[in-house]
C-alpha positions in Angstrom: 5.2 -7.0 -95.0 3.6 -9.5 -97.1 0.0 -9.8 -98.1 -1.1 -13.3 -99.6 -4.5 -13.7 -101.4 -6.5 -17.3 -100.9 -5.6 -17.8 -104.6 -1.6 -17.5 -104.3 0.3 -20.8 -104.3 2.6 -20.6 -101.2 6.4 -19.1 -101.2 7.0 -22.2 -99.2 5.4 -25.0 -101.0 7.6 -28.1 -101.6 7.5 -30.4 -104.0 7.6 -34.3 -102.8 10.6 -35.3 -104.6 12.6 -32.3 -103.4 11.3 -32.8 -99.8 12.6 -36.3 -99.8 16.0 -35.8 -101.7 16.9 -33.2 -99.0 16.1 -35.9 -96.4 18.3 -38.3 -98.1 21.0 -35.5 -97.8 20.6 -34.7 -94.0 20.8 -38.5 -93.5 24.1 -38.8 -95.4 25.3 -35.9 -93.5 24.6 -37.0 -89.9 25.9 -40.4 -91.0 29.1 -38.4 -92.0 29.1 -36.1 -89.2 28.7 -39.2 -86.6 31.8 -41.2 -88.8 34.8 -39.4 -88.2 34.7 -37.2 -85.0 37.8 -35.2 -84.4 38.5 -33.4 -80.4 39.3 -33.7 -77.3 35.7 -32.9 -75.5 34.5 -36.1 -73.6 30.9 -37.7 -74.0 29.0 -39.0 -71.7 25.9 -41.2 -71.8 24.3 -40.9 -68.3 22.0 -44.1 -68.5 24.4 -47.3 -67.6 27.2 -46.6 -70.0 29.6 -44.1 -70.5 30.5 -44.0 -74.1 34.1 -41.7 -75.4 33.8 -40.1 -78.9 35.7 -37.3 -80.6 34.0 -33.9 -82.3 35.4 -32.2 -84.8 37.1 -29.1 -84.0 33.8 -27.0 -85.7 31.6 -28.2 -82.6 28.9 -30.5 -81.6 27.1 -31.7 -84.7 23.4 -30.2 -85.0 24.8 -26.7 -83.4 25.8 -24.2 -86.1 28.5 -21.8 -85.0 26.4 -19.0 -83.0 24.9 -22.0 -80.9 28.1 -23.4 -80.2 29.3 -19.9 -79.0 26.3 -19.3 -76.7 27.5 -23.0 -75.0 30.8 -21.8 -74.6 29.4 -18.6 -73.0 27.3 -20.5 -71.0 29.8 -23.0 -69.5 31.9 -19.7 -68.8 29.5 -18.4 -66.6 28.8 -21.8 -64.7 32.3 -21.6 -64.3 32.7 -18.7 -62.5 29.9 -20.3 -60.1 31.1 -23.2 -59.1 34.7 -24.3 -57.1 34.9 -27.0 -59.1 36.7 -27.5 -63.0 33.5 -28.3 -64.9 33.8 -30.4 -67.9 31.2 -30.2 -70.8 29.4 -33.8 -70.8 27.4 -34.2 -74.2 24.0 -36.4 -74.9 21.5 -35.9 -77.7 19.7 -32.6 -79.0 22.5 -30.3 -78.5 22.0 -30.7 -74.6 25.3 -30.3 -72.2 25.2 -32.3 -68.7 27.4 -30.2 -66.2 29.3 -31.8 -63.6 32.9 -31.9 -61.8 35.4 -34.2 -62.1 33.9 -36.9 -60.3 30.9 -37.4 -62.4 32.0 -40.1 -64.6 32.8 -42.1 -61.6 29.7 -41.5 -59.7 27.3 -42.7 -62.0 25.0 -45.2 -60.3 23.8 -48.9 -61.7 20.5 -47.4 -62.3 21.5 -44.2 -64.7 20.9 -41.9 -62.3 23.0 -38.8 -61.5 23.2 -35.2 -60.1 24.4 -33.5 -63.0 22.3 -31.1 -64.9 21.8 -30.6 -68.4 23.0 -27.3 -69.6 20.9 -26.5 -73.0 21.3 -24.0 -75.6 20.4 -20.3 -74.7 17.8 -18.3 -77.1 19.5 -16.3 -80.0 21.1 -13.2 -78.1 21.4 -10.2 -80.5 23.6 -8.3 -77.8 26.3 -11.0 -78.9 25.8 -11.3 -82.2 23.9 -14.6 -81.9 21.2 -13.5 -84.7 17.6 -15.3 -84.7 15.9 -16.3 -87.7 13.9 -13.0 -89.1 10.6 -12.7 -88.7 8.2 -11.7 -91.2 4.4 -10.4 -90.6 2.2 -11.2 -93.1 -1.7 -11.0 -94.4 -3.6 -13.5 -96.1 -7.1 -13.0 -97.1 -9.1 -16.4 -96.2 -12.5 -14.7 -97.6 -13.9 -11.4 -98.4 -13.4 -8.9 -95.3 -11.7 -12.2 -93.4 -7.9 -11.5 -93.3 -5.9 -13.6 -91.4 -2.4 -12.2 -89.9 0.3 -14.6 -89.4 4.2 -14.5 -88.9 6.6 -16.8 -90.3 10.6 -17.6 -89.9 12.8 -20.0 -91.7 10.7 -20.3 -95.0 13.9 -20.4 -96.9 14.8 -23.8 -95.6 13.4 -25.8 -97.8 12.8 -29.3 -97.2 12.8 -28.5 -93.4 10.0 -29.8 -91.5 6.9 -26.9 -91.1 5.7 -26.1 -87.9 2.9 -24.1 -87.1 1.9 -22.6 -83.7 -1.4 -21.9 -82.7 -2.1 -18.9 -79.8 -4.0 -18.8 -76.6 -7.2 -17.0 -76.0 -6.7 -13.2 -76.0 -3.0 -13.3 -77.5 -1.8 -14.0 -80.9 1.1 -15.2 -83.1 3.5 -12.5 -80.9 3.4 -14.8 -78.1 5.7 -17.3 -80.2 8.1 -14.9 -81.0 10.9 -16.7 -79.2 9.5 -19.8 -81.1 10.3 -18.3 -84.4 13.3 -16.7 -83.8 15.3 -19.9 -82.3 13.2 -22.7 -83.9 13.2 -20.9 -87.3 17.2 -21.4 -87.6 16.0 -25.5 -88.0 12.6 -25.1 -89.3 10.2 -23.6 -91.5 7.9 -21.7 -88.8 4.5 -20.0 -88.7 2.5 -19.0 -85.8 -1.1 -17.2 -86.9 -3.8 -15.1 -85.4 -7.3 -16.4 -84.9 -10.0 -14.5 -86.4 -11.8 -12.1 -83.7 -8.5 -12.2 -81.9 -4.9 -10.6 -82.5 -4.4 -8.4 -85.5 -7.1 -10.9 -87.1 -9.7 -8.6 -86.1 -12.0 -7.2 -88.9 -11.0 -4.1 -91.1 -14.9 -2.9 -91.0 -17.2 -2.6 -88.8 -19.5 -5.8 -89.3 -22.5 -4.0 -87.9 -22.2 -0.2 -88.0 -24.1 2.2 -85.6 -25.5 4.8 -87.5 -27.0 6.9 -84.5 -24.2 6.9 -82.0 -21.3 9.1 -82.6 -19.3 8.2 -78.8 -19.0 5.0 -77.2 -17.8 4.9 -73.5 -16.6 7.5 -71.9 -15.9 9.5 -75.0 -14.2 6.5 -76.7 -14.7 5.9 -80.4 -17.8 3.9 -81.4 -17.5 0.1 -80.9 -17.9 -1.9 -84.0 -20.8 -4.7 -83.9 -22.9 -2.8 -82.1 -25.3 -1.6 -84.4 -29.2 -3.1 -85.3 -28.1 -4.5 -89.4 -25.3 -6.8 -90.1 -23.2 -6.3 -93.1 -23.7 -9.1 -95.8 -20.4 -10.4 -95.5 -20.5 -10.6 -91.6 -24.6 -12.4 -91.7 -23.2 -16.0 -90.8 -20.0 -14.8 -89.0 -19.6 -16.4 -85.5 -15.9 -16.6 -83.9 -16.5 -20.4 -83.0 -13.9 -23.1 -82.7 -15.3 -24.4 -85.8 -14.6 -21.4 -87.6 -11.2 -21.4 -86.0 -10.3 -25.4 -87.0 -11.6 -24.6 -90.8 -9.2 -21.3 -90.5 -6.5 -23.6 -89.9 -7.4 -26.0 -92.4 -7.3 -23.7 -95.2 -4.4 -21.8 -93.7 -2.4 -24.9 -94.1 -3.6 -26.1 -97.2 -3.3 -22.9 -99.1 -0.4 -21.1 -97.5 1.8 -24.1 -96.0 0.7 -26.3 -98.9 2.1 -29.8 -96.8 1.4 -31.2 -94.0 2.7 -29.8 -90.8 4.1 -30.3 -86.9 1.1 -28.2 -85.0 1.6 -26.4 -81.7 -1.3 -25.1 -79.6 -1.1 -23.5 -76.5 -4.5 -23.1 -73.8 -7.0 -22.5 -76.5 -4.6 -23.5 -79.4 -3.9 -26.7 -77.8 -8.0 -27.6 -78.2 -8.0 -26.0 -82.0 -5.1 -27.7 -82.9 -6.1 -31.2 -81.4 -9.3 -30.8 -83.2 -7.7 -29.6 -86.5 -5.9 -32.5 -86.6 -8.4 -35.0 -85.9 -10.9 -33.5 -88.4 -8.1 -33.5 -91.1 -5.4 -36.3 -90.4 -3.9 -36.3 -93.6 -2.8 -32.5 -93.3 -0.9 -33.3 -89.9 2.7 -34.5 -89.1 2.2 -34.0 -85.4 0.3 -32.5 -82.3 2.0 -30.8 -79.3 -0.1 -29.8 -76.5 1.1 -26.9 -74.5 -1.3 -26.7 -71.6 -3.8 -27.2 -73.5 -7.6 -26.1 -72.5 -9.8 -29.2 -72.4 -13.6 -27.8 -73.1 -14.4 -24.8 -75.0 -17.7 -23.1 -75.8 -21.0 -22.8 -73.4 -23.8 -23.4 -76.1 -25.0 -26.6 -77.5 -23.7 -27.3 -81.0 -26.4 -27.1 -83.6 -24.8 -30.0 -85.8 -24.4 -32.3 -82.9 -27.6 -31.1 -80.9 -30.0 -28.8 -83.4 -33.4 -29.5 -80.6 -31.4 -28.1 -77.9 -29.2 -25.4 -79.8 -32.6 -24.2 -80.8 -33.6 -23.5 -77.1 -31.1 -20.4 -77.5 -31.9 -17.7 -80.0 -28.6 -16.2 -80.1 -25.0 -17.8 -80.3 -22.4 -15.5 -81.3 -23.4 -14.1 -84.6 -24.1 -10.3 -85.5 -25.6 -8.4 -84.7 -25.6 -8.3 -81.0 -28.9 -8.3 -79.1 -29.7 -5.3 -76.9 -29.3 -6.9 -73.8 -26.0 -8.6 -75.1 -24.3 -5.2 -76.2 -25.3 -3.9 -72.4 -24.0 -6.5 -70.8 -20.9 -6.8 -72.8 -20.0 -2.7 -72.4 -20.0 -3.3 -68.6 -17.9 -6.7 -68.7 -15.2 -5.6 -71.4 -14.7 -2.3 -69.5 -13.4 -4.2 -66.5 -11.3 -7.3 -68.7 -9.9 -4.7 -70.8 -8.4 -2.2 -68.0 -4.7 -2.3 -68.5 -5.0 -3.3 -64.3 -6.7 -6.1 -64.8 -4.6 -7.3 -67.9 -1.5 -6.9 -65.7 -3.3 -8.9 -62.8 -4.4 -12.2 -65.2 -0.7 -12.5 -66.2 0.5 -12.2 -62.7 -1.6 -15.2 -62.3 -0.4 -17.2 -65.2 3.3 -17.0 -64.9 4.7 -18.9 -62.0 8.0 -16.5 -62.0 7.2 -13.4 -61.7 10.3 -12.0 -63.1 9.7 -13.4 -66.4 9.7 -10.2 -68.8 6.0 -10.0 -69.9 6.1 -6.1 -71.1 5.9 -7.1 -74.9 2.9 -9.4 -74.3 1.2 -6.6 -71.9 1.6 -3.9 -74.6 0.1 -6.2 -77.3 -2.8 -7.8 -75.5 -3.7 -3.9 -74.9 -3.1 -2.8 -78.3 -5.6 -5.5 -79.4 -8.3 -4.6 -76.4 -8.3 -1.0 -77.9 -9.4 -2.1 -81.5 -13.0 -0.9 -81.9 -14.0 -4.4 -82.9 -12.6 -6.2 -79.7 -15.7 -6.0 -77.5 -17.8 -7.4 -79.8 -15.9 -9.8 -80.8 -15.5 -11.1 -77.5 -18.8 -11.4 -77.1 -19.1 -13.5 -79.9 -16.5 -16.0 -79.0 -18.2 -15.9 -75.2 -21.6 -17.0 -76.8 -20.3 -19.3 -79.9 -21.3 -22.7 -79.4 -19.1 -26.0 -78.5 -17.5 -27.5 -81.2 -18.7 -30.5 -83.3 -16.2 -32.6 -81.5 -15.1 -32.8 -77.8 -11.6 -32.3 -76.6 -11.8 -36.3 -75.5 -13.5 -37.2 -79.4 -11.0 -35.1 -80.6 -7.9 -37.2 -78.8 -10.0 -40.1 -79.7 -9.9 -39.3 -83.4 -6.0 -38.5 -83.3 -5.4 -42.0 -81.7 -7.6 -43.8 -84.6 -5.8 -42.0 -87.0 -2.4 -42.9 -85.0 -1.2 -38.8 -85.1 2.0 -38.4 -82.9 1.2 -36.2 -79.7 3.2 -34.9 -77.2 2.5 -33.4 -74.0 4.3 -30.2 -72.3 2.4 -29.0 -69.2 3.8 -26.2 -66.9 3.2 -27.6 -63.0 2.4 -24.0 -61.9 -0.5 -23.3 -64.1 -3.4 -22.3 -61.7 -6.2 -22.7 -64.8 -4.9 -25.8 -66.6 -3.3 -28.0 -63.9 -1.2 -31.0 -64.2 -4.1 -33.5 -63.6 -5.6 -32.3 -66.8 -2.3 -33.4 -69.0 -2.1 -36.7 -66.8 -5.9 -37.3 -68.3 -4.5 -36.7 -71.7 -1.8 -39.1 -70.6 -3.9 -41.6 -69.8 -6.2 -41.7 -72.8 -2.9 -41.5 -74.8 -0.5 -43.8 -73.1 2.1 -43.5 -76.0 2.7 -39.8 -76.1 5.6 -38.4 -73.7 4.7 -36.3 -71.1 6.8 -33.6 -70.1 6.0 -31.8 -67.0 7.9 -28.7 -66.6 8.6 -26.3 -63.3 8.6 -23.7 -62.3 6.4 -22.9 -65.2 2.6 -21.6 -65.7 0.3 -21.5 -68.2 2.0 -20.3 -70.6 5.4 -22.4 -71.0 6.5 -21.6 -74.2 6.9 -17.7 -73.4 8.2 -18.2 -69.5 10.9 -20.7 -70.2 11.3 -21.2 -74.2 14.5 -22.3 -73.6 13.0 -25.7 -72.3 10.3 -25.6 -74.8 12.2 -25.5 -77.7 14.5 -27.9 -76.4 12.0 -30.6 -76.3 10.3 -29.6 -79.5 13.1 -29.6 -81.7 13.9 -32.8 -80.1 11.0 -34.5 -80.6 10.5 -33.6 -84.4 14.0 -34.4 -85.2 13.0 -38.0 -83.5 9.8 -38.3 -85.5 11.7 -37.3 -88.6 14.2 -39.7 -87.9 11.5 -42.9 -87.5 12.4 -43.1 -83.9 16.2 -43.9 -84.6 17.0 -40.7 -82.8 16.0 -40.8 -79.1 13.5 -38.2 -77.5 14.7 -35.7 -75.1 16.3 -36.4 -71.8 16.1 -40.4 -73.0 19.1 -42.1 -73.9 18.1 -45.7 -73.0 15.2 -48.0 -73.7 15.0 -48.3 -69.9 14.2 -45.0 -68.9 11.1 -44.7 -71.5 9.1 -46.9 -69.4 9.2 -45.3 -65.9 9.0 -41.4 -64.6 12.2 -39.7 -64.6 13.7 -35.8 -64.0 16.3 -34.0 -65.2 17.6 -30.4 -64.2 17.8 -28.7 -67.1 20.2 -25.3 -67.1 20.1 -22.3 -69.5 21.7 -19.1 -69.4 19.6 -15.9 -69.9 20.6 -12.4 -69.4 24.1 -13.9 -68.1 22.3 -15.4 -65.2 22.2 -19.2 -64.7 18.7 -20.3 -64.5 17.4 -24.1 -63.5 14.3 -25.9 -64.8 13.0 -29.1 -63.7 11.1 -31.7 -66.1 9.5 -34.8 -65.4 9.1 -37.2 -68.1 6.8 -39.9 -67.7 6.9 -42.9 -70.1 5.1 -46.4 -70.7 5.6 -49.5 -72.1 3.7 -48.8 -75.2 6.1 -45.6 -75.8 8.7 -48.4 -75.5 7.4 -50.5 -77.9 6.8 -47.9 -80.1 10.4 -46.8 -79.9 11.7 -50.6 -80.9 9.6 -51.2 -83.7 10.5 -47.8 -84.9 14.1 -48.6 -84.7 13.6 -51.9 -86.2 11.9 -50.7 -89.1 13.8 -47.5 -89.6 16.8 -50.3 -89.6 15.0 -52.8 -92.0 14.4 -50.1 -94.6 18.1 -49.4 -94.5 19.2 -52.8 -95.4 16.4 -53.2 -98.0 18.0 -49.8 -99.7 21.2 -51.6 -99.7 19.9 -54.7 -101.2 
């Protein structure tokens, strides 16, 4: 375990000169791989044209040996389930199209095919495929306010930095499938918001001095006293606090602009942080982002209206709020209630959520959890609304990618489509079946799309977006079936992409710009 003070320099801070030299090395390496490929594997581009090329005996470029082995095993598993002989047909971003002998000739003039993409599985430790090791760390932001976070891949100097922000009620543990997988290619962090996960306080913000036991003989609940400790006098677990927490974390721990990814509440915070600090953001990915947070007016935006409400999430909790919180907390922290919520938000009930359940229950048993929940629920809205944060990102030309689980019962796809209408240049991927937490339910798909989107941005558009191999598809709606192998069984997920003309022109301009830059360097 690692403990960082806010005065410490980041172990992953990288100088601009080292990043630039590393990028040049990566570009030259990509050119080398694309220039001299030797193999017997047939490559097929699915849209309007068929290309044949050769691969080196070491495997597909961009795949390490463990991923190559994973694809080989995945292909064997699929062969056993079909009568026809299968070929591995490759496209971009390590995906593989699975089909029979007739696939090459059956591609229509419109570029449509019934073939399916086989994407890489998650690292399988039972088959000696080791994911990136995850480190658990603590960072002291302010006195008594300690932030827990997890990290992976920080030894990959010069690789893109990615920060994951969790939804309400969970924490960094909800992204361990991303850290293990994407940590093999990127430097990856995931943090717990203050007041949640393992970022709950280590001391009681408002101690009770005359009550030894709480509900049903349990330990005394923290934050239910009459007097607030000095360090917690201005503490309120609001979205403004989390925005500031992310800002200082990026500045002091990561030390450079990041790609920020957020699910649910984390999506709103990611967007809010990006609009407020565009100089610290390389891109934003929204995973079923909630489009609203908070009920009470913000004191900065509406000072007169805010004065109507005498309490807005600060400590100590008023006596009536304490009584209400005790009753509500008894219900929502019950294991049966937690299990029911997980059943609602996961579309595929065969998904293993045991670890998520145990970690949520562990957090709910913390003595500060009930009062923190009350503070969160009564905290004011942010200084920017969700739509204002979207406008801020668009104004500052911050790239945004949208990934939404179609079967989400809370943030339904209509909310993602509204974001798409406001940001028409943003790629939109709708995943089905998947619920409110697609990164945990279908991590293979989310990791594949996220890895590809980041690589496209890092290449300045010279690398195509995931599932898009030509400029025609990027203008319209298209759907692909993605297949992957999990625990020895084949699974299939449909991903619908919604494009736009503006996205097409962005792609063309990026392509031209990158080639003009190369010509200038040569001259």
